[in-house]
C-alpha positions in Angstrom: 15.1 4.2 -54.0 16.8 6.6 -51.6 20.5 7.4 -51.3 21.2 6.2 -54.8 20.8 2.5 -53.9 19.5 0.4 -56.8 18.7 -3.3 -57.0 20.6 -5.3 -59.5 18.6 -5.9 -62.7 19.6 -9.5 -63.4 22.0 -12.4 -63.1 21.8 -13.0 -59.4 19.0 -15.7 -59.4 17.8 -16.4 -55.8 19.8 -13.6 -54.3 18.9 -9.9 -54.4 21.8 -7.5 -55.0 21.7 -3.9 -53.9 24.5 -1.6 -55.0 25.7 1.9 -54.2 29.0 3.6 -54.7 31.8 1.3 -53.5 29.5 -1.3 -52.0 27.3 -4.2 -53.0 25.0 -6.0 -50.6 23.6 -9.4 -51.4 20.4 -10.6 -49.6 19.3 -14.3 -49.8 20.6 -17.8 -49.3 24.4 -17.7 -48.9 24.6 -21.1 -50.5 23.0 -19.7 -53.7 25.9 -17.2 -54.0 28.9 -18.2 -56.2 32.3 -16.5 -56.7 31.1 -15.6 -60.2 28.0 -13.7 -58.8 30.0 -12.2 -55.9 33.0 -11.0 -57.8 36.2 -9.8 -56.0 35.8 -9.5 -52.2 37.9 -7.2 -50.1 36.8 -8.3 -46.7 34.0 -10.2 -44.9 32.2 -9.1 -41.8 30.4 -12.0 -40.1 28.4 -10.6 -37.3 25.7 -13.2 -36.9 26.0 -15.8 -39.7 28.3 -18.5 -38.3 26.5 -18.4 -34.9 23.1 -18.7 -36.7 23.9 -22.1 -38.1 23.5 -25.3 -36.1 26.7 -27.3 -35.7 26.0 -29.7 -38.5 25.8 -26.9 -41.0 28.9 -24.8 -39.9 31.4 -26.9 -41.9 29.5 -26.4 -45.1 29.1 -22.6 -44.4 32.7 -21.9 -43.6 34.0 -23.9 -46.6 31.6 -22.2 -48.9 32.3 -18.7 -47.5 36.1 -19.3 -47.8 35.7 -20.5 -51.4 33.3 -17.8 -52.7 35.4 -14.9 -51.2 38.7 -16.4 -52.4 39.9 -16.4 -48.8 39.3 -12.7 -48.2 40.2 -11.5 -44.7 37.3 -11.7 -42.2 36.2 -10.0 -39.0 34.2 -12.8 -37.3 32.1 -12.4 -34.1 31.1 -15.5 -32.2 29.5 -16.3 -28.8 30.9 -18.9 -26.4 28.5 -20.2 -23.7 27.1 -23.4 -22.2 24.8 -24.6 -25.0 22.8 -26.6 -22.5 21.8 -23.4 -20.8 20.0 -22.0 -23.9 19.0 -23.2 -27.3 20.3 -21.3 -30.2 20.4 -19.4 -32.4 22.7 -17.8 -31.7 24.6 -21.0 -31.2 27.7 -21.3 -29.1 30.9 -21.6 -31.2 34.0 -22.3 -29.1 37.4 -20.9 -29.8 38.6 -24.4 -30.7 35.8 -24.7 -33.3 36.7 -21.4 -34.9 40.3 -22.6 -35.3 39.2 -25.9 -36.6 37.1 -24.3 -39.4 39.6 -21.6 -40.4 43.2 -22.4 -39.5 43.9 -24.3 -42.7 43.3 -21.1 -44.8 43.9 -18.3 -42.4 46.0 -17.0 -39.6 43.3 -17.0 -36.8 43.7 -14.3 -34.1 41.4 -13.6 -31.2 41.5 -9.8 -31.0 38.9 -9.2 -28.3 36.8 -11.2 -25.8 34.3 -9.7 -23.4 31.4 -10.9 -21.2 28.0 -10.2 -22.8 26.4 -7.6 -20.5 23.4 -9.2 -18.8 24.1 -12.5 -20.4 23.0 -13.8 -23.8 19.4 -12.9 -24.4 19.3 -12.3 -20.6 19.4 -16.1 -20.1 23.0 -17.3 -19.6 26.5 -16.0 -19.2 28.4 -15.8 -22.5 31.6 -14.4 -24.0 31.5 -12.4 -27.2 34.7 -13.1 -29.2 36.0 -11.1 -32.0 38.3 -12.8 -34.5 40.6 -11.6 -37.3 41.1 -14.1 -40.0 43.8 -13.2 -42.4 45.0 -15.1 -45.4 48.3 -16.8 -44.7 
């Protein structure tokens, strides 16, 4: 492997773990990851996970992520658009939905919002929203 990155030898099951100095990356089914496998988490960067799940799976995902990270702070990026104009993924996640999923465990702050240049996948107008979720 280049750059000193080595896969974990065992104990991760359905998830591959890649480690380098001061970082671990897990690749696989998020629902196969436990707090025991993950260990302490300093922060979460969710660039495309929440928006990849259809609405019926987002409650399970947000509850699981909150539990396995022990409510670590998150930088979350979502898209808000007319879901009738385009099928996901990425799926539209409204500001109200973000708050509904996270406000019980976090202070939820919208830190940036901008139009997606050229529209989402060039098909429809959309906002990209950046959220900071900090433990209360």
